[in-house]
C-alpha positions as a Python dict, from the first residue, in 0.01 Angstrom:
ca = {
    (1, 'M'): (0, 0, 0),
    (2, 'A'): (-221, -50, 319),
    (3, 'T'): (-154, -407, 314),
    (4, 'T'): (206, -393, 273),
    (5, 'A'): (212, -149, 561),
    (6, 'R'): (18, -396, 783),
    (7, 'M'): (253, -673, 689),
    (8, 'L'): (551, -451, 764),
    (9, 'A'): (382, -370, 1083),
    (10, 'L'): (362, -748, 1175),
    (11, 'V'): (721, -772, 1102),
    (12, 'L'): (805, -489, 1342),
    (13, 'L'): (578, -656, 1614),
    (14, 'V'): (782, -977, 1555),
    (15, 'A'): (1118, -787, 1607),
    (16, 'L'): (988, -647, 1911),
    (17, 'G'): (907, -976, 2035),
    (18, 'A'): (1235, -1124, 1968),
    (19, 'A'): (1403, -836, 2111),
    (20, 'A'): (1212, -874, 2436),
    (21, 'A'): (1286, -1231, 2441),
    (22, 'L'): (1660, -1156, 2423),
    (23, 'A'): (1636, -861, 2684),
    (24, 'F'): (1416, -1024, 2923),
    (25, 'P'): (1613, -1146, 3230),
    (26, 'A'): (1587, -1532, 3316),
    (27, 'A'): (1565, -1623, 3703),
    (28, 'H'): (1907, -1703, 3836),
    (29, 'G'): (1837, -2055, 3912),
    (30, 'Q'): (1592, -2200, 4161),
    (31, 'P'): (1555, -2107, 4529),
    (32, 'V'): (1810, -2295, 4750),
    (33, 'Q'): (1542, -2386, 4985),
    (34, 'E'): (1183, -2294, 4993),
    (35, 'S'): (1040, -2175, 5298),
    (36, 'S'): (696, -2026, 5359),
    (37, 'S'): (719, -1960, 5728),
    (38, 'G'): (866, -1651, 5890),
    (39, 'G'): (1228, -1633, 5965),
    (40, 'G'): (1502, -1760, 5756),
    (41, 'V'): (1719, -1603, 5511),
    (42, 'L'): (1626, -1440, 5189),
    (43, 'L'): (1859, -1429, 4887),
    (44, 'L'): (1837, -1149, 4624),
    (45, 'D'): (2046, -1131, 4301),
    (46, 'I'): (2202, -795, 4199),
    (47, 'K'): (2346, -893, 3844),
    (48, 'G'): (2432, -678, 3548),
    (49, 'G'): (2396, -304, 3519),
    (50, 'I'): (2258, -143, 3828),
    (51, 'G'): (1965, 91, 3729),
    (52, 'P'): (1593, 153, 3829),
    (53, 'A'): (1493, -194, 3797),
    (54, 'T'): (1778, -307, 4030),
    (55, 'R'): (1659, -29, 4286),
    (56, 'D'): (1300, -148, 4273),
    (57, 'H'): (1398, -518, 4285),
    (58, 'L'): (1601, -439, 4623),
    (59, 'R'): (1329, -214, 4768),
    (60, 'N'): (1073, -494, 4724),
    (61, 'G'): (1335, -744, 4871),
    (62, 'I'): (1378, -536, 5182),
    (63, 'R'): (994, -481, 5229),
    (64, 'Q'): (939, -867, 5185),
    (65, 'A'): (1224, -951, 5438),
    (66, 'T'): (1070, -724, 5687),
    (67, 'Q'): (722, -855, 5637),
    (68, 'E'): (840, -1220, 5675),
    (69, 'G'): (1063, -1138, 5963),
    (70, 'A'): (1375, -1275, 5786),
    (71, 'R'): (1680, -1294, 5990),
    (72, 'A'): (1893, -1143, 5714),
    (73, 'L'): (1892, -1042, 5328),
    (74, 'V'): (2175, -1166, 5130),
    (75, 'L'): (2267, -982, 4814),
    (76, 'R'): (2444, -1201, 4581),
    (77, 'I'): (2642, -932, 4363),
    (78, 'D'): (2792, -973, 4027),
    (79, 'T'): (2793, -621, 3835),
    (80, 'P'): (3026, -427, 3629),
    (81, 'G'): (2843, -90, 3777),
    (82, 'G'): (2564, 135, 3679),
    (83, 'L'): (2383, 446, 3738),
    (84, 'D'): (2492, 649, 4038),
    (85, 'A'): (2136, 777, 4117),
    (86, 'A'): (1994, 429, 4140),
    (87, 'T'): (2301, 311, 4345),
    (88, 'R'): (2262, 596, 4596),
    (89, 'D'): (1888, 499, 4626),
    (90, 'I'): (1988, 149, 4698),
    (91, 'N'): (2237, 234, 4959),
    (92, 'R'): (1971, 438, 5136),
    (93, 'E'): (1748, 161, 5153),
    (94, 'I'): (2017, -65, 5287),
    (95, 'L'): (2098, 210, 5538),
    (96, 'A'): (1747, 234, 5665),
    (97, 'S'): (1678, -154, 5639),
    (98, 'P'): (1534, -298, 5954),
    (99, 'V'): (1686, -623, 5851),
    (100, 'P'): (2060, -711, 5839),
    (101, 'V'): (2189, -678, 5478),
    (102, 'I'): (2484, -902, 5375),
    (103, 'A'): (2661, -829, 5047),
    (104, 'W'): (2806, -1116, 4885),
    (105, 'V'): (3014, -1093, 4559),
    (106, 'A'): (2950, -1424, 4418),
    (107, 'P'): (2966, -1677, 4253),
    (108, 'N'): (3325, -1732, 4175),
    (109, 'G'): (3444, -1496, 3915),
    (110, 'A'): (3189, -1255, 3983),
    (111, 'R'): (3286, -860, 4050),
    (112, 'A'): (3150, -558, 4237),
    (113, 'A'): (3299, -318, 4015),
    (114, 'S'): (3200, 56, 4025),
    (115, 'A'): (2868, 106, 4161),
    (116, 'G'): (2892, -252, 4319),
    (117, 'T'): (3186, -144, 4549),
    (118, 'Y'): (2950, 133, 4700),
    (119, 'I'): (2673, -126, 4789),
    (120, 'V'): (2935, -348, 4934),
    (121, 'Y'): (3067, -84, 5174),
    (122, 'A'): (2693, 15, 5252),
    (123, 'S'): (2599, -344, 5374),
    (124, 'H'): (2598, -450, 5739),
    (125, 'I'): (2823, -742, 5646),
    (126, 'A'): (3041, -768, 5336),
    (127, 'A'): (3174, -1088, 5211),
    (128, 'M'): (3309, -1231, 4877),
    (129, 'A'): (3348, -1558, 4717),
    (130, 'P'): (3695, -1700, 4593),
    (131, 'A'): (3811, -1556, 4258),
    (132, 'T'): (3618, -1222, 4276),
    (133, 'S'): (3710, -873, 4283),
    (134, 'L'): (3570, -523, 4383),
    (135, 'G'): (3675, -166, 4335),
    (136, 'A'): (3744, 63, 4024),
    (137, 'A'): (3492, 320, 4162),
    (138, 'T'): (3608, 631, 3980),
    (139, 'P'): (3308, 835, 3854),
    (140, 'V'): (3281, 868, 3480),
    (141, 'A'): (3104, 1140, 3290),
    (142, 'I'): (2768, 1080, 3108),
    (143, 'G'): (2710, 1286, 2788),
    (144, 'G'): (3079, 1336, 2702),
    (145, 'G'): (3142, 1601, 2956),
    (146, 'A'): (3333, 1598, 3269),
    (147, 'P'): (3230, 1370, 3562),
    (148, 'G'): (2988, 1545, 3796),
    (149, 'G'): (2887, 1823, 3584),
    (150, 'D'): (2685, 2071, 3804),
    (151, 'D'): (2528, 1793, 4001),
    (152, 'P'): (2717, 1704, 4301),
    (153, 'E'): (2614, 1328, 4280),
    (154, 'G'): (2766, 1299, 3926),
    (155, 'V'): (2473, 1097, 3852),
    (156, 'E'): (2287, 980, 3546),
    (157, 'S'): (2284, 1296, 3374),
    (158, 'D'): (2649, 1331, 3506),
    (159, 'G'): (2840, 1021, 3636),
    (160, 'D'): (2877, 684, 3721),
    (161, 'A'): (3151, 461, 3862),
    (162, 'E'): (3311, 249, 3618),
    (163, 'Q'): (3670, 103, 3571),
    (164, 'G'): (3906, 347, 3446),
    (165, 'G'): (4242, 508, 3502),
    (166, 'Q'): (4310, 807, 3719),
    (167, 'S'): (4250, 1152, 3559),
    (168, 'D'): (4533, 1393, 3569),
    (169, 'Q'): (4440, 1595, 3874),
    (170, 'G'): (4684, 1895, 3765),
    (171, 'S'): (4491, 1931, 3446),
    (172, 'A'): (4157, 1817, 3572),
    (173, 'S'): (3862, 2080, 3541),
    (174, 'A'): (3695, 2200, 3856),
    (175, 'S'): (3382, 1965, 3763),
    (176, 'E'): (3596, 1678, 3757),
    (177, 'R'): (3757, 1731, 4088),
    (178, 'K'): (3428, 1798, 4242),
    (179, 'A'): (3276, 1482, 4131),
    (180, 'V'): (3589, 1280, 4242),
    (181, 'N'): (3601, 1435, 4572),
    (182, 'D'): (3221, 1402, 4625),
    (183, 'S'): (3259, 1018, 4549),
    (184, 'V'): (3557, 981, 4782),
    (185, 'A'): (3378, 1135, 5066),
    (186, 'Y'): (3064, 941, 4998),
    (187, 'L'): (3248, 607, 5001),
    (188, 'R'): (3489, 702, 5304),
    (189, 'S'): (3172, 787, 5505),
    (190, 'L'): (3028, 425, 5434),
    (191, 'A'): (3371, 285, 5518),
    (192, 'N'): (3353, 487, 5856),
    (193, 'L'): (3012, 379, 5937),
    (194, 'R'): (3079, 16, 5881),
    (195, 'G'): (3436, 14, 6013),
    (196, 'R'): (3600, -81, 5698),
    (197, 'D'): (3919, 16, 5509),
    (198, 'A'): (3867, 387, 5422),
    (199, 'G'): (4213, 417, 5255),
    (200, 'F'): (4114, 171, 4993),
    (201, 'A'): (3784, 342, 4962),
    (202, 'E'): (3960, 661, 4844),
    (203, 'A'): (4221, 462, 4627),
    (204, 'A'): (3911, 290, 4449),
    (205, 'V'): (3784, 638, 4362),
    (206, 'R'): (4099, 837, 4284),
    (207, 'E'): (4304, 564, 4140),
    (208, 'A'): (4040, 317, 4025),
    (209, 'A'): (4221, 59, 4252),
    (210, 'T'): (4084, -290, 4270),
    (211, 'L'): (4128, -614, 4528),
    (212, 'T'): (4078, -963, 4493),
    (213, 'A'): (3885, -1153, 4769),
    (214, 'S'): (4189, -1250, 4962),
    (215, 'E'): (4329, -893, 4960),
    (216, 'A'): (4003, -736, 5047),
    (217, 'L'): (3978, -977, 5359),
    (218, 'E'): (4334, -885, 5453),
    (219, 'R'): (4281, -510, 5426),
    (220, 'G'): (3949, -533, 5626),
    (221, 'V'): (3721, -430, 5313),
    (222, 'V'): (3528, -729, 5373),
    (223, 'E'): (3468, -948, 5679),
    (224, 'V'): (3420, -1300, 5526),
    (225, 'V'): (3537, -1522, 5226),
    (226, 'A'): (3285, -1788, 5147),
    (227, 'A'): (3243, -2022, 4848),
    (228, 'D'): (2868, -2098, 4904),
    (229, 'V'): (2567, -1950, 5082),
    (230, 'Q'): (2549, -2176, 5353),
    (231, 'T'): (2934, -2127, 5450),
    (232, 'L'): (2874, -1770, 5442),
    (233, 'L'): (2595, -1802, 5685),
    (234, 'E'): (2804, -2022, 5914),
    (235, 'Q'): (3085, -1756, 5909),
    (236, 'V'): (2891, -1459, 5974),
    (237, 'D'): (2666, -1617, 6257),
    (238, 'G'): (2716, -1444, 6574),
    (239, 'R'): (2857, -1135, 6434),
    (240, 'S'): (2725, -793, 6563),
    (241, 'V'): (2549, -554, 6339),
    (242, 'V'): (2400, -213, 6422),
    (243, 'I'): (2060, -140, 6294),
    (244, 'A'): (1886, 190, 6388),
    (245, 'G'): (2138, 248, 6668),
    (246, 'V'): (2072, -98, 6831),
    (247, 'T'): (2343, -361, 6820),
    (248, 'S'): (2233, -718, 6758),
    (249, 'R'): (2396, -1044, 6676),
    (250, 'L'): (2323, -1253, 6372),
    (251, 'A'): (2167, -1595, 6429),
    (252, 'V'): (2152, -1728, 6067),
    (253, 'A'): (2365, -2057, 6070),
    (254, 'G'): (2160, -2324, 5936),
    (255, 'Q'): (1853, -2120, 5834),
    (256, 'E'): (1648, -2203, 5519),
    (257, 'V'): (1745, -2000, 5233),
    (258, 'T'): (1491, -1860, 4986),
    (259, 'E'): (1552, -1670, 4674),
    (260, 'I'): (1364, -1372, 4590),
    (261, 'V'): (1246, -1377, 4215),
    (262, 'P'): (1196, -1060, 4058),
    (263, 'G'): (809, -969, 4013),
    (264, 'W'): (663, -886, 3679),
    (265, 'R'): (678, -503, 3733),
    (266, 'V'): (1059, -533, 3790),
    (267, 'Q'): (1104, -771, 3509),
    (268, 'L'): (909, -563, 3279),
    (269, 'L'): (1122, -235, 3385),
    (270, 'T'): (1419, -441, 3330),
    (271, 'V'): (1333, -509, 2976),
    (272, 'L'): (1226, -161, 2913),
    (273, 'T'): (1539, -9, 3042),
    (274, 'N'): (1748, -258, 2849),
    (275, 'P'): (1958, -15, 2607),
    (276, 'T'): (1911, -266, 2308),
    (277, 'F'): (1531, -309, 2357),
    (278, 'A'): (1489, 65, 2400),
    (279, 'Y'): (1704, 129, 2092),
    (280, 'I'): (1476, -117, 1871),
    (281, 'L'): (1158, 44, 2041),
    (282, 'L'): (1277, 389, 1916),
    (283, 'L'): (1357, 262, 1550),
    (284, 'V'): (1006, 51, 1563),
    (285, 'G'): (825, 366, 1671),
    (286, 'M'): (991, 610, 1419),
    (287, 'Y'): (937, 365, 1108),
    (288, 'G'): (586, 259, 1228),
    (289, 'L'): (465, 621, 1214),
    (290, 'L'): (650, 676, 892),
    (291, 'L'): (451, 384, 737),
    (292, 'E'): (132, 520, 867),
    (293, 'G'): (216, 844, 704),
    (294, 'Y'): (255, 682, 382),
    (295, 'S'): (-47, 460, 399),
    (296, 'P'): (-314, 663, 594),
    (297, 'G'): (-583, 409, 716),
    (298, 'A'): (-353, 127, 768),
    (299, 'I'): (-374, 187, 1150),
    (300, 'L'): (-175, -97, 1276),
    (301, 'P'): (142, 60, 1197),
    (302, 'G'): (46, 391, 1354),
    (303, 'V'): (-72, 211, 1680),
    (304, 'V'): (248, -2, 1689),
    (305, 'G'): (473, 294, 1624),
    (306, 'A'): (293, 535, 1861),
    (307, 'I'): (318, 280, 2147),
    (308, 'S'): (662, 192, 2080),
    (309, 'L'): (793, 537, 2059),
    (310, 'L'): (612, 628, 2382),
    (311, 'L'): (795, 319, 2555),
    (312, 'G'): (1130, 416, 2400),
    (313, 'L'): (1090, 776, 2534),
    (314, 'Y'): (1022, 644, 2856),
    (315, 'A'): (1339, 427, 2870),
    (316, 'L'): (1532, 728, 2773),
    (317, 'Q'): (1434, 910, 3072),
    (318, 'V'): (1585, 668, 3293),
    (319, 'L'): (1896, 557, 3086),
    (320, 'P'): (2219, 746, 3034),
    (321, 'V'): (2115, 896, 2690),
    (322, 'N'): (2364, 1113, 2480),
    (323, 'Y'): (2120, 1356, 2326),
    (324, 'A'): (2366, 1446, 2047),
    (325, 'G'): (2323, 1072, 1948),
    (326, 'L'): (1949, 1108, 1947),
    (327, 'A'): (1935, 1412, 1744),
    (328, 'L'): (2157, 1221, 1477),
    (329, 'M'): (1910, 938, 1478),
    (330, 'A'): (1622, 1170, 1424),
    (331, 'L'): (1801, 1371, 1155),
    (332, 'G'): (1893, 1038, 988),
    (333, 'I'): (1524, 936, 976),
    (334, 'I'): (1409, 1270, 848),
    (335, 'L'): (1667, 1257, 555),
    (336, 'M'): (1561, 916, 445),
    (337, 'V'): (1214, 1033, 441),
    (338, 'V'): (1295, 1329, 232),
    (339, 'E'): (1516, 1114, 7),
    (340, 'L'): (1164, 931, -79),
    (341, 'T'): (1013, 1264, -201),
    (342, 'T'): (1325, 1447, -351),
    (343, 'P'): (1512, 1318, -664),
    (344, 'T'): (1860, 1345, -494),
    (345, 'F'): (1988, 1030, -661),
    (346, 'G'): (2044, 875, -311),
    (347, 'V'): (2260, 1163, -164),
    (348, 'L'): (2012, 1226, 118),
    (349, 'G'): (1955, 843, 179),
    (350, 'I'): (2323, 796, 233),
    (351, 'G'): (2356, 1077, 443),
    (352, 'G'): (2054, 968, 646),
    (353, 'L'): (2192, 623, 696),
    (354, 'V'): (2551, 752, 809),
    (355, 'A'): (2349, 981, 1054),
    (356, 'L'): (2153, 703, 1190),
    (357, 'V'): (2436, 468, 1227),
    (358, 'F'): (2658, 716, 1411),
    (359, 'G'): (2365, 826, 1620),
    (360, 'S'): (2282, 466, 1724),
    (361, 'V'): (2659, 443, 1833),
    (362, 'M'): (2647, 763, 2036),
    (363, 'L'): (2300, 712, 2183),
    (364, 'F'): (2392, 532, 2516),
    (365, 'D'): (2693, 663, 2702),
    (366, 'E'): (2957, 407, 2789),
    (367, 'V'): (2825, 317, 3136),
    (368, 'P'): (2881, -36, 3260),
    (369, 'G'): (2582, -266, 3204),
    (370, 'F'): (2424, -24, 2963),
    (371, 'A'): (2542, -35, 2617),
    (372, 'V'): (2393, -140, 2269),
    (373, 'S'): (2569, -412, 2077),
    (374, 'N'): (2762, -269, 1788),
    (375, 'W'): (2666, -583, 1575),
    (376, 'L'): (2323, -499, 1625),
    (377, 'I'): (2365, -160, 1518),
    (378, 'A'): (2581, -287, 1213),
    (379, 'G'): (2304, -528, 1115),
    (380, 'I'): (2029, -268, 1134),
    (381, 'G'): (2235, -44, 927),
    (382, 'L'): (2299, -301, 657),
    (383, 'A'): (1933, -413, 671),
    (384, 'I'): (1824, -44, 619),
    (385, 'A'): (2094, 13, 332),
    (386, 'G'): (1974, -312, 170),
    (387, 'G'): (1610, -210, 185),
    (388, 'S'): (1685, 124, 14),
    (389, 'M'): (1896, -35, -248),
    (390, 'F'): (1606, -281, -319),
    (391, 'A'): (1371, 8, -329),
    (392, 'I'): (1576, 213, -564),
    (393, 'W'): (1636, -110, -799),
    (394, 'L'): (1253, -136, -817),
    (395, 'A'): (1212, 234, -917),
    (396, 'L'): (1478, 201, -1177),
    (397, 'R'): (1329, -127, -1317),
    (398, 'G'): (980, 38, -1324),
    (399, 'R'): (1114, 339, -1527),
    (400, 'R'): (1268, 113, -1776),
    (401, 'R'): (943, -67, -1848),
    (402, 'P'): (734, 45, -2117),
    (403, 'V'): (412, 245, -2026),
    (404, 'T'): (121, 25, -1969),
    (405, 'G'): (-142, 262, -1889),
    (406, 'G'): (-293, 594, -1976),
    (407, 'A'): (-361, 767, -2319),
    (408, 'E'): (-12, 731, -2438),
    (409, 'D'): (-50, 375, -2427),
    (410, 'M'): (-329, 372, -2685),
    (411, 'P'): (-154, 355, -3030),
    (412, 'G'): (-142, 12, -3156),
    (413, 'R'): (-403, -132, -2938),
    (414, 'E'): (-716, -312, -3066),
    (415, 'A'): (-1077, -173, -2972),
    (416, 'V'): (-1430, -277, -3041),
    (417, 'V'): (-1686, -11, -3203),
    (418, 'A'): (-1981, 4, -2935),
    (419, 'S'): (-2199, 241, -3156),
    (420, 'V'): (-2197, 463, -3457),
    (421, 'D'): (-2335, 814, -3482),
    (422, 'G'): (-2284, 966, -3834),
    (423, 'D'): (-1896, 1004, -3872),
    (424, 'R'): (-1839, 937, -3520),
    (425, 'A'): (-1840, 633, -3319),
    (426, 'Q'): (-1777, 502, -2965),
    (427, 'V'): (-1523, 225, -2915),
    (428, 'R'): (-1473, 21, -2633),
    (429, 'I'): (-1100, -35, -2516),
    (430, 'R'): (-955, -167, -2184),
    (431, 'G'): (-1310, -139, -2037),
    (432, 'E'): (-1348, 239, -2137),
    (433, 'L'): (-1552, 395, -2369),
    (434, 'W'): (-1386, 661, -2611),
    (435, 'Q'): (-1498, 880, -2904),
    (436, 'A'): (-1328, 763, -3233),
    (437, 'A'): (-1298, 874, -3583),
    (438, 'S'): (-1196, 692, -3885),
    (439, 'S'): (-1151, 760, -4259),
    (440, 'N'): (-1340, 427, -4326),
    (441, 'R'): (-1696, 350, -4274),
    (442, 'L'): (-1751, 171, -3934),
    (443, 'Q'): (-2019, -72, -3788),
    (444, 'A'): (-2097, -165, -3448),
    (445, 'G'): (-1888, -464, -3353),
    (446, 'D'): (-1612, -381, -3586),
    (447, 'R'): (-1262, -456, -3434),
    (448, 'V'): (-1038, -155, -3503),
    (449, 'R'): (-690, -62, -3434),
    (450, 'V'): (-585, 273, -3274),
    (451, 'L'): (-353, 477, -3492),
    (452, 'G'): (-320, 791, -3272),
    (453, 'R'): (-501, 1032, -3043),
    (454, 'D'): (-631, 1399, -3115),
    (455, 'G'): (-737, 1528, -2784),
    (456, 'L'): (-1012, 1325, -2655),
    (457, 'V'): (-1070, 1137, -2986),
    (458, 'L'): (-894, 835, -3104),
    (459, 'Q'): (-812, 791, -3471),
    (460, 'V'): (-862, 426, -3571),
    (461, 'E'): (-887, 195, -3864),
    (462, 'P'): (-1074, -123, -3904),
    (463, 'I'): (-906, -457, -3883),
    (464, 'R'): (-981, -651, -4218),
    (465, 'G'): (-996, -1004, -4268),
    (466, 'E'): (-1081, -1088, -3909),
    (467, 'P'): (-1421, -1179, -3760),
    (468, 'N'): (-1577, -885, -3571),
    (469, 'Q'): (-1632, -916, -3214),
    (470, 'S'): (-1952, -857, -3058),
    (471, 'P'): (-1986, -552, -2848),
    (472, 'N'): (-2160, -792, -2596),
    (473, 'Q'): (-1830, -964, -2554),
    (474, 'A'): (-1616, -903, -2251),
    (475, 'P'): (-1384, -623, -2324),
    (476, 'E'): (-1021, -599, -2209),
    (477, 'T'): (-984, -508, -1868),
    (478, 'T'): (-635, -407, -1819),
    (479, 'R'): (-715, -91, -1671),
}
């Protein structure tokens, strides 16, 4: 059992490695130009869901730009949205940055939806590539309640900005109105600070309005439309920006551009906070501890399970988790464990599987960029169902097989008389010595057949017409 548990633990490790490879973000291309000297322009990618990893990446980028004396930091944005708490942290970093920050929605086909719109409004210069869009900044509740809840930010435990329709304000709850009004005020304040269209800022929140690049330029939401980074720098060159109350002009045309590659800590945080990887960590942790419980001393399943579960719980504290889904997953695991020890003919096992699948679907709220693939959940559900059915088939097959051990299996077997003492003898059968009695005279070395058992004494009879087996010969060892 311990060997099987170790093998299963190795399978869990392989699954973790494969999930990490899928979740690990690749570097977005190579630097446009390398520059080891001061000055120049730094390029930082904001791609995918905005969360704690994005916040740390941007914070490190601003710090690096400041240390290197960069003339500007370009944020290349392509995001469906993300967590409001992380977005506000990012905006605070941009507003306090000593280096001009240029938000550029790119490449072609990219979008700055939801949280990305807030970042664009907070930046010193806003730009878009052709065939891009921004907007749809309506806050959306996390946890199935109204947006905003009791937190005025409508964040993480309460809200995010994602594309969606306008709620009916007449029937909206007080918490919904509070969240929407707070988001409107926040985005309008950024618009007024940067001199951008405040009317669209309000429409983006209340009506989930969106704009294309050309429309955004026409309405004064962005200052530049540029297809590539060098064109962008040429168009923003000479524009005035206000940093810490001081107005300065950008001098970035023709500057070398260096792309900032995320450090190992940011990449690790990106992997851990990937909902798919966090989901797998939870399952590996639960099943690892389960295997350790069924095979004490295997060690490896317990170690892998404990580490995976702790990492999964860390991810849950920074992700938009629906705790009802988490509770259903835990209930499903418990029911399947109880099924192994209770003869319920699969009722608890089926119920546990259903609870696990529904809990997996509900685990992460529908926040842009933070979701687990339904195909992955279906695959894991089918794998667990298949494994359970295979275990049931093995159990049923084992019950149909004849008994091959124990005292009940003695009748009909052959034994060898080891010693004789009066009317009693000792016979060797399956490597064991048993007391035996017979109505016939026995001698050491005789081969006998077991007729039955009376307590701890076997009733035997000699096997006639066959050569005797020496008691020194190797006995049967089917124990």
